[in-house]
C-alpha positions, 0 to 999 in steps of 0.5 A: 577508761571503759571501752564501749563497742557497737555491734550489728546483730543480724540473727538470733541476737536481735531477740531480746530474750536471747541477747539477755541470756547471752549477756547474763542480764536483762536488756532494755528494749531501747538498746537495739535500733534498726540498722541495715547492712548493704552488700550481704544477704542472710541465709540459714547456716546448714542444718542450724536454726540461725543465719549466716551472712554471704557476700552479695553486691545486690544484697541488703540485710536489716538487723539491729545495732547494739550501742555501748556494749561493755568489754564484759558484754563483748567477751560473753558475745565472743564466747557465744559465737565461738570459733565459727565466727570472727568479729570484724569491722564493717559499716552499716546504716542506722538512722540514715547515717553510716556507722562503723560497727563490728559484726560476727562474720562466719569463718570459711568452714561454716556452710550455708543453706541457700534458703533465706533466714527470716527473723519473724518466722524464727521467732514464731516457729523456732525460738522456743526450741532454740532457747531450751536447747542452745548453750549460753555462756556463763 
């Protein structure tokens, strides 16, 4: 039996180029669907180009739901996220329905910058540098 997993991405992994590099294979655009996570807000990680989540009862984060990821996909994602994140189960809304998924939540030692992180702004101004300098798992 081949275990498949659903993950919610809220940062750089929403980008198909980044996701393809991490997974080590091309990614079809339809693999990601819009989903929202309530009770959290997205801010920059201190000194970094990527975001982290902070608990916020009034917050809502729009991200992307990747369904049916293989065990090898998840292993590559775990290596990419490293020791600064833990994979935990959470509920998101996708297509108007709640879905139990997993996210990469920052561990306590990861510091936040209070500035919000915006995906479109990251794509326009930081993506190229991120792709050329960020290590990706092999």
